[in-house]
FITOR-273469 format. One line per 8 residues: for each residue z, y, x of C-alpha. Coordinates in Angstrom, 1 decimal. Example, Ala and Ser with C-alpha at 12.3 -4.5 7.8 and 13.67 -1.06 7.14 Angstrom:
REM residues 2
7.8:-4.5:12.3 ~ 7.1:-1.1:13.7;
***
This chain:
REM residues 549
0.0:0.0:0.0 ~ 0.9:2.4:2.8 ~ -2.4:1.6:4.7 ~ -4.4:2.3:1.5 ~ -2.6:5.6:1.0 ~ -3.2:6.6:4.7 ~ -6.8:5.7:4.3 ~ -7.1:7.9:1.2;
-5.4:10.8:3.0 ~ -7.8:10.3:6.0 ~ -10.9:10.3:3.7 ~ -9.7:13.3:1.8 ~ -9.0:15.3:5.0 ~ -11.6:13.7:7.3 ~ -13.3:17.1:7.9 ~ -10.1:18.7:9.1;
-9.1:15.6:11.2 ~ -12.5:15.5:12.9 ~ -12.4:19.2:13.5 ~ -8.8:19.0:14.9 ~ -9.8:16.3:17.4 ~ -13.0:18.1:18.4 ~ -11.3:21.5:18.7 ~ -8.5:20.1:20.8;
-10.8:18.1:23.1 ~ -13.3:20.9:23.6 ~ -10.6:23.5:24.3 ~ -8.9:21.3:26.9 ~ -12.3:20.6:28.6 ~ -13.3:24.2:28.5 ~ -10.2:25.5:30.3 ~ -9.8:22.7:32.8;
-13.5:22.7:33.7 ~ -13.2:26.3:34.8 ~ -9.9:26.1:36.7 ~ -8.2:23.1:38.3 ~ -6.2:22.0:41.3 ~ -6.7:19.4:44.0 ~ -5.2:18.6:47.3 ~ -3.3:21.9:47.6;
-6.3:24.1:46.6 ~ -7.2:25.9:43.4 ~ -10.7:25.1:42.2 ~ -12.0:28.2:40.4 ~ -15.3:28.4:38.6 ~ -17.6:30.9:40.3 ~ -18.1:32.8:37.0 ~ -14.3:33.2:36.8;
-13.8:34.1:40.4 ~ -13.6:37.9:40.0 ~ -11.3:37.8:36.9 ~ -8.9:35.3:38.4 ~ -8.6:37.5:41.5 ~ -6.5:39.8:39.2 ~ -4.9:37.1:37.0 ~ -3.5:34.8:39.7;
-1.6:37.6:41.5 ~ -0.2:38.6:38.2 ~ 0.9:35.1:37.4 ~ 2.4:34.6:40.8 ~ 4.2:37.9:40.6 ~ 6.3:36.3:37.9 ~ 6.5:32.7:39.3 ~ 7.1:33.3:43.0;
7.8:37.1:43.1 ~ 10.2:39.4:41.4 ~ 8.4:41.6:38.8 ~ 10.8:42.9:36.3 ~ 10.5:45.5:34.9 ~ 6.8:44.6:35.2 ~ 4.5:46.4:37.6 ~ 0.9:45.7:38.4;
1.1:43.5:41.6 ~ -2.1:45.0:42.8 ~ -0.9:48.6:42.3 ~ 2.9:48.5:42.6 ~ 5.2:51.5:41.8 ~ 4.6:52.7:38.2 ~ 5.2:50.5:35.2 ~ 2.4:48.0:34.4;
-0.5:49.3:32.2 ~ -1.7:45.8:31.2 ~ -0.9:43.3:28.5 ~ 1.0:40.9:30.8 ~ 3.0:38.7:28.3 ~ 0.7:35.7:28.4 ~ 0.5:35.7:32.2 ~ 4.3:36.2:32.4;
4.7:33.1:30.3 ~ 2.3:31.1:32.6 ~ 4.3:32.4:35.6 ~ 7.6:31.2:34.0 ~ 6.1:27.8:33.5 ~ 5.1:27.6:37.2 ~ 8.5:28.9:38.1 ~ 10.0:25.9:36.2;
7.9:23.5:38.2 ~ 4.7:23.2:36.2 ~ 1.6:23.1:38.5 ~ -0.4:26.3:38.1 ~ -3.5:24.7:36.6 ~ -1.4:23.0:33.9 ~ 0.7:26.2:33.4 ~ -2.4:28.3:32.8;
-4.8:25.8:31.2 ~ -2.5:24.3:28.6 ~ -1.5:27.7:26.9 ~ -5.2:28.8:27.2 ~ -6.4:25.6:25.5 ~ -3.7:25.9:22.8 ~ -4.9:29.5:22.2 ~ -8.6:28.5:22.0;
-7.8:25.5:19.9 ~ -5.7:27.7:17.6 ~ -8.5:30.2:17.2 ~ -11.0:27.5:16.2 ~ -8.5:26.3:13.6 ~ -7.8:29.8:12.3 ~ -11.5:30.5:11.9 ~ -11.8:27.3:9.9;
-8.8:27.9:7.6 ~ -9.3:31.7:7.3 ~ -12.9:31.2:6.1 ~ -11.8:28.3:3.8 ~ -9.1:30.5:2.2 ~ -11.7:33.2:1.5 ~ -14.7:31.2:0.4 ~ -13.1:27.9:-0.7;
-15.8:26.0:1.1 ~ -15.6:23.5:3.9 ~ -19.3:23.9:4.6 ~ -18.8:27.7:5.2 ~ -15.8:27.0:7.4 ~ -17.7:24.5:9.6 ~ -20.6:26.9:9.9 ~ -18.2:29.7:10.8;
-16.8:27.7:13.6 ~ -20.3:26.7:14.9 ~ -21.4:30.3:14.8 ~ -18.3:31.3:16.8 ~ -18.9:28.7:19.5 ~ -22.6:29.4:19.8 ~ -23.4:33.1:19.6 ~ -26.3:34.4:17.5;
-27.6:37.1:19.9 ~ -31.3:37.2:20.9 ~ -30.6:36.4:24.5 ~ -32.7:33.3:24.1 ~ -35.8:35.6:24.5 ~ -34.7:36.3:28.1 ~ -34.4:32.5:28.7 ~ -38.1:32.1:27.8;
-38.9:35.0:30.0 ~ -37.2:33.4:33.0 ~ -38.5:29.9:32.1 ~ -42.0:30.3:30.8 ~ -43.1:26.7:31.3 ~ -42.4:25.0:28.0 ~ -43.2:21.5:29.3 ~ -40.1:21.8:31.4;
-38.0:23.3:28.7 ~ -35.3:20.6:28.3 ~ -34.9:20.2:32.0 ~ -34.6:23.9:32.4 ~ -32.1:24.1:29.6 ~ -29.8:21.3:30.7 ~ -29.9:22.3:34.4 ~ -29.5:26.0:33.7;
-26.6:27.7:35.5 ~ -27.3:31.4:34.7 ~ -26.6:33.3:31.6 ~ -29.9:34.5:30.0 ~ -28.5:38.0:29.6 ~ -25.4:39.5:31.1 ~ -25.5:43.2:30.1 ~ -24.7:45.7:31.2;
-24.3:44.1:34.7 ~ -27.8:42.7:35.0 ~ -29.5:45.7:33.2 ~ -30.4:43.6:30.2 ~ -29.6:44.7:26.7 ~ -27.7:41.7:25.4 ~ -24.0:41.9:26.3 ~ -22.2:39.5:28.6;
-19.4:39.3:26.1 ~ -20.8:37.0:23.5 ~ -20.7:33.7:25.3 ~ -17.7:31.4:25.9 ~ -17.2:32.9:29.4 ~ -15.2:35.7:27.8 ~ -12.5:33.2:26.8 ~ -12.5:31.2:30.0;
-12.0:34.4:32.0 ~ -9.7:36.4:29.7 ~ -7.3:33.6:29.0 ~ -5.0:35.6:26.7 ~ -7.8:36.7:24.3 ~ -8.3:33.6:22.1 ~ -4.5:33.3:21.6 ~ -4.3:37.0:20.6;
-7.2:36.6:18.0 ~ -5.6:33.4:16.6 ~ -2.2:35.1:16.2 ~ -3.8:38.1:14.5 ~ -5.8:36.0:12.1 ~ -2.6:34.0:11.3 ~ -0.7:37.1:10.5 ~ -3.5:38.5:8.3;
-4.0:35.3:6.3 ~ -0.3:34.9:5.6 ~ -0.2:38.6:4.6 ~ -3.1:37.9:2.2 ~ -1.6:34.7:0.7 ~ -0.1:36.4:-2.4 ~ -3.6:37.7:-3.2 ~ -5.4:34.4:-2.5;
-2.8:32.2:-4.3 ~ -1.8:34.8:-6.9 ~ 1.8:34.7:-6.0 ~ 4.4:37.5:-5.5 ~ 4.8:39.0:-2.0 ~ 8.0:38.2:-0.2 ~ 9.7:40.9:1.8 ~ 11.3:38.3:4.2;
7.9:37.1:5.2 ~ 6.7:40.6:5.7 ~ 9.7:41.3:8.0 ~ 8.9:38.1:10.0 ~ 5.2:39.0:10.3 ~ 6.1:42.5:11.4 ~ 8.4:41.2:14.0 ~ 5.8:38.8:15.4;
3.2:41.5:15.4 ~ 5.5:44.0:17.1 ~ 6.4:41.5:19.8 ~ 2.7:40.8:20.4 ~ 2.1:44.3:21.7 ~ 2.2:43.2:25.3 ~ 0.2:40.1:24.5 ~ -2.9:42.2:23.9;
-2.9:46.0:23.2 ~ -6.4:46.1:21.6 ~ -5.8:43.1:19.3 ~ -2.4:44.6:18.3 ~ -4.2:47.9:17.3 ~ -7.0:46.0:15.5 ~ -4.5:44.0:13.5 ~ -2.7:47.2:12.5;
-6.1:48.8:11.3 ~ -7.0:45.7:9.2 ~ -3.5:45.5:7.6 ~ -3.6:49.2:6.7 ~ -7.0:48.7:5.1 ~ -5.9:45.6:3.2 ~ -2.8:47.4:2.0 ~ -5.0:50.2:0.6;
-7.4:47.7:-1.1 ~ -4.7:45.5:-2.7 ~ -2.0:47.5:-4.5 ~ 0.0:44.3:-4.8 ~ 0.4:44.2:-1.0 ~ 1.3:47.9:-0.4 ~ 5.1:47.4:-0.4 ~ 5.0:44.3:1.8;
2.4:46.0:4.0 ~ 4.6:49.0:4.5 ~ 7.5:46.7:5.4 ~ 5.3:44.8:7.8 ~ 3.9:47.8:9.5 ~ 7.2:49.6:9.8 ~ 8.8:46.6:11.4 ~ 6.0:46.2:13.8;
6.2:49.9:14.7 ~ 9.9:49.8:15.4 ~ 9.6:46.7:17.6 ~ 6.5:47.9:19.5 ~ 7.6:51.5:20.0 ~ 9.8:50.8:23.1 ~ 6.9:48.8:24.6 ~ 4.6:51.7:23.9;
7.0:54.1:25.5 ~ 7.2:52.0:28.6 ~ 3.4:52.0:28.7 ~ 3.3:55.8:28.5 ~ 5.3:56.0:31.8 ~ 2.8:53.8:33.6 ~ 1.1:56.5:35.5 ~ -2.2:56.0:33.9;
-4.7:58.9:34.3 ~ -7.1:57.9:31.5 ~ -6.7:59.0:27.8 ~ -8.8:57.6:24.9 ~ -11.8:59.8:24.3 ~ -14.5:60.1:21.7 ~ -17.6:58.6:23.2 ~ -20.1:57.2:20.6;
-22.6:54.5:21.4 ~ -20.6:52.0:23.4 ~ -22.9:50.7:26.2 ~ -25.8:52.9:25.1 ~ -23.7:56.1:25.0 ~ -25.8:57.7:27.7 ~ -29.0:57.2:25.7 ~ -27.8:57.2:22.1;
-30.2:57.7:19.2 ~ -30.7:55.9:15.9 ~ -33.5:53.8:17.4 ~ -31.5:52.8:20.5 ~ -28.4:52.0:18.5 ~ -30.4:49.8:16.1 ~ -32.3:48.2:18.9 ~ -29.1:47.4:20.8;
-27.2:45.9:17.9 ~ -30.3:44.0:16.7 ~ -30.5:42.3:20.0 ~ -26.8:41.6:20.3 ~ -26.1:40.5:16.7 ~ -29.4:38.8:16.2 ~ -30.0:37.7:12.6 ~ -26.4:38.5:11.8;
-27.4:42.1:11.5 ~ -29.2:41.1:8.3 ~ -27.2:38.1:7.1 ~ -23.8:39.7:7.3 ~ -24.8:42.5:4.7 ~ -26.6:39.8:2.6 ~ -23.5:37.6:2.7 ~ -21.4:40.6:1.7;
-23.7:41.2:-1.4 ~ -23.4:37.6:-2.7 ~ -19.7:37.1:-1.7 ~ -16.8:37.2:-4.2 ~ -15.1:40.5:-4.7 ~ -12.0:39.7:-2.7 ~ -14.0:38.4:0.2 ~ -16.0:41.7:0.2;
-12.8:43.7:0.5 ~ -11.8:41.6:3.6 ~ -15.1:42.3:5.4 ~ -14.7:46.1:4.6 ~ -11.2:45.9:6.1 ~ -12.6:44.5:9.3 ~ -15.6:46.9:9.4 ~ -13.6:49.8:11.0;
-13.2:47.6:14.1 ~ -17.0:47.8:14.6 ~ -17.0:51.5:13.9 ~ -14.0:52.3:16.2 ~ -15.5:50.2:19.0 ~ -18.7:52.3:18.8 ~ -16.9:55.7:18.7 ~ -13.8:55.6:20.9;
-13.5:54.8:24.6 ~ -10.1:53.3:25.2 ~ -10.2:52.7:29.0 ~ -12.2:54.0:32.0 ~ -14.7:51.1:31.5 ~ -16.2:51.4:28.1 ~ -17.4:47.8:28.3 ~ -13.8:46.8:27.6;
-14.4:47.8:24.0 ~ -16.1:44.4:23.6 ~ -12.9:43.0:22.0 ~ -13.5:45.1:18.9 ~ -16.9:43.6:18.4 ~ -15.8:40.0:19.3 ~ -13.2:40.2:16.6 ~ -15.4:41.8:14.0;
-18.1:39.2:14.5 ~ -15.7:36.3:14.0 ~ -15.3:37.6:10.4 ~ -19.0:38.6:10.2 ~ -20.0:35.1:11.1 ~ -18.2:33.8:8.0 ~ -20.3:36.0:5.8 ~ -23.5:34.8:7.5;
-22.3:31.2:6.9 ~ -21.5:31.9:3.3 ~ -25.0:33.4:2.7 ~ -26.6:30.2:4.1 ~ -24.4:27.8:2.1 ~ -24.8:29.9:-1.1 ~ -28.6:29.6:-1.0 ~ -28.5:26.0:0.3;
-26.7:25.0:-2.9 ~ -28.7:27.1:-5.3 ~ -32.2:27.1:-3.9 ~ -33.3:23.6:-2.7 ~ -36.7:24.8:-1.6 ~ -35.2:27.3:0.8 ~ -33.4:24.6:2.9 ~ -36.1:24.3:5.6;
-35.9:28.1:6.1 ~ -32.1:28.0:6.2 ~ -32.2:25.3:8.8 ~ -34.4:27.6:10.9 ~ -31.9:30.4:10.4 ~ -29.0:28.2:11.5 ~ -30.9:27.2:14.6 ~ -31.7:30.8:15.5;
-28.1:31.8:15.0 ~ -26.9:29.2:17.6 ~ -29.8:28.9:20.0 ~ -28.6:31.5:22.4 ~ -25.1:30.0:22.4 ~ -26.5:26.6:23.2 ~ -28.4:28.0:26.2 ~ -25.3:29.9:27.3;
-23.2:26.7:27.1 ~ -24.9:25.1:30.1 ~ -24.1:27.8:32.7 ~ -20.5:27.2:32.0 ~ -20.7:23.4:32.1 ~ -22.9:23.5:35.2 ~ -20.9:26.2:37.0 ~ -19.9:25.4:40.6;
-16.3:25.6:41.9 ~ -14.9:27.7:44.7 ~ -11.9:26.1:46.5 ~ -9.1:28.5:47.3 ~ -6.4:27.1:49.6 ~ -2.9:27.5:48.1 ~ 0.5:27.4:49.8 ~ 0.5:23.6:50.5;
-2.6:24.1:52.6 ~ -2.4:27.8:53.6 ~ 0.4:28.3:56.0 ~ 0.2:32.1:55.8 ~ 1.0:32.0:52.1 ~ 3.8:29.4:52.6 ~ 5.5:31.5:55.3 ~ 5.4:34.6:53.1;
7.0:32.7:50.2 ~ 9.8:31.3:52.4 ~ 10.6:34.3:54.6 ~ 10.1:37.5:52.6 ~ 12.0:38.9:49.6 ~ 10.2:38.3:46.3 ~ 10.0:42.1:45.5 ~ 8.5:43.0:48.8;
5.4:45.2:49.0 ~ 2.7:44.4:51.6 ~ 0.1:46.6:53.1 ~ -2.7:44.1:52.5 ~ -5.4:42.9:54.9 ~ -7.9:42.1:52.1 ~ -8.6:43.1:48.5 ~ -9.2:39.8:46.8;
-6.9:36.8:47.0 ~ -4.7:38.3:49.7 ~ -2.1:35.8:51.1 ~ 0.7:38.1:50.0 ~ -0.5:38.4:46.4 ~ -1.1:34.6:46.3 ~ 2.6:34.3:47.4 ~ 3.7:36.4:44.4;
4.3:39.6:46.4 ~ 3.0:42.9:45.5 ~ 0.2:44.4:47.6 ~ -0.3:48.2:48.1 ~ -3.8:48.2:46.6 ~ -5.8:45.3:45.4 ~ -9.5:45.5:44.6 ~ -9.6:49.1:43.2;
-11.7:48.1:40.1 ~ -8.8:46.2:38.6 ~ -6.3:49.1:38.7 ~ -9.0:51.7:38.0 ~ -10.1:50.0:34.8 ~ -6.5:50.2:33.6 ~ -6.3:53.9:34.2 ~ -4.5:54.1:37.6;
-5.4:56.7:40.2 ~ -6.9:54.4:42.8 ~ -8.7:57.2:44.7 ~ -5.4:58.8:45.8 ~ -3.9:55.5:46.7 ~ -7.0:54.5:48.6 ~ -6.8:57.7:50.6 ~ -3.1:57.0:51.4;
-4.0:53.4:52.4 ~ -6.7:54.7:54.8 ~ -4.3:57.2:56.3 ~ -1.6:54.5:57.0 ~ -4.1:52.0:58.4 ~ -5.8:54.5:60.8 ~ -2.6:56.3:62.0 ~ -2.0:55.7:65.7;
1.3:57.5:66.0 ~ 4.2:55.1:65.4 ~ 6.6:57.8:64.0 ~ 4.0:59.1:61.5 ~ 3.0:55.6:60.6 ~ 6.6:54.6:59.9 ~ 7.2:57.6:57.8 ~ 4.1:56.8:55.7;
5.1:53.1:55.3 ~ 8.7:53.9:54.3 ~ 7.6:56.7:51.9 ~ 5.4:54.2:50.1 ~ 8.1:51.4:50.0 ~ 6.0:49.1:52.2 ~ 8.1:46.4:53.9 ~ 5.3:44.4:55.6;
1.9:45.0:57.1 ~ -0.7:42.3:57.1 ~ -3.4:42.4:59.8 ~ -6.4:40.0:60.0 ~ -8.2:40.8:63.3 ~ -10.9:38.2:62.8 ~ -11.8:38.3:59.1 ~ -11.1:42.0:58.2;
-12.2:42.9:54.7 ~ -15.4:45.1:55.2 ~ -14.2:47.2:52.2 ~ -11.0:48.2:53.9 ~ -10.5:50.6:56.9 ~ -10.0:49.1:60.3 ~ -6.5:49.1:61.6 ~ -5.6:51.4:64.4;
-4.6:50.0:67.8 ~ -1.0:50.8:66.8 ~ -1.0:47.8:64.5 ~ -3.3:45.6:66.6 ~ -1.4:45.9:69.9 ~ 1.7:48.0:69.8 ~ 4.0:47.0:66.9 ~ 5.9:43.7:67.2;
4.8:40.8:65.0 ~ 7.2:38.8:62.9 ~ 4.6:36.1:62.0 ~ 1.4:35.0:63.7 ~ -1.0:32.4:62.3 ~ -1.9:29.3:64.3 ~ -5.2:30.8:65.3 ~ -3.6:34.1:66.2;
-6.0:36.2:64.1 ~ -3.7:36.9:61.1 ~ -0.2:38.3:61.6 ~ 2.5:40.1:59.7 ~ 4.4:43.2:60.9 ~ 7.9:43.8:59.6 ~ 8.3:47.5:59.0 ~ 12.1:47.5:59.2;
12.0:45.9:62.7 ~ 9.4:48.5:64.0 ~ 10.7:51.6:62.3 ~ 14.5:51.6:63.0 ~ 14.7:55.3:63.7;
***
């Protein structure tokens, strides 16, 4: 009897069970395929190399260093100006003994897995259709841009199409970085590189769907639930600033559209504001030099016109630019209100620049399109059920909505790995971990993956792009760094080092970073060395030992 009942449950929920298994397996594969660990070395996918050069030092600043109150480990001094919560959690896991690949990949996989499930259940709650929900997930995984056109431009020989597709290791379009129009931010690379993003979207969708439950199920809103949702939202401020802001915008819109939700919405938003305000105040003292500005046009702001705007979004949204409005027209009334509530995300992303790099606005469009895809899916299912003769055309539409995503999947699966020796193999990192204080600041010998930052210590200035993109004054610090490194007078050098709270100086005489100034003879030959590597080319100078006066 029990077996029969379990069989009935399985058959009834087979779609969800299969989705659950697929989503979990795919999420684990996606994260572990781009970052792993073997024989004392990190294996980092080449397409994640640059992003991880910022994330690993941030993680290590919590696991092996001392970073509370949080500062940016690549720009120490002022309070951190980055949503650090996810990476602090990863650092805590590593601190507790979890190997770094598991500490990072498991929360990342859970976040991506949760996002897939939330897309499925969110769309199912709105449209009451498993078919719409499955299509919504597929459209999320395989983007609907027109980047496939570039693939045929790069691979014109159709007889080798499948070989070219399967062996492909390059994204067809990676705008604006390759001067092509389709953005780099539609493929799954955005989630393998920005590990906190999927979890942030998933949590936001969960808050919104629970908030909407009284409307969907026609029940009375509960203040206790609103208080809980507000607390969770408020605590998520340092998980992702932009997603926090987007969630607030959507909740405000929904509270306006649904009078039934206004009281609970007010309670939720007030609670979130009270909890997030101290975090926001901390952020305001971060020393950031950039303030949000009105800059319409996103990545085409320098050449904005109606034609260029339409051309850009036609290429990036593909058929969604038509299907989302059509899906809106045929959708139920409540569903239409939800799309309108998310529409400001698309508008705000096209009007306001929130950071020095306007490309960072991509999160607004990623989130909007998650919801927009649901309406494209609903349009296709709606006419699939009502107009049998349209099914061949609808199959073509589905293919065109996922073709670019299929092409973009292979550069991720075929990506090569770069081995980065960690402290079990790299004796320099191991020495720093064992012999220096966790809160020490190093004058670094390289910008990316510096031994001190790999050991969890803060370095005076990491690759300037990372701190610049978060609003820090990297030009001034770069000038100070150059002044310190080139100073040949010991007294003046000591004064500069002490004034900038630098405890150690790293020097690499053989493999000097070409982007950094060359150290003066004072550091190379005069000052005493506390640590020298086995080959004698890398050494560490203790400022305290050399600057006793």
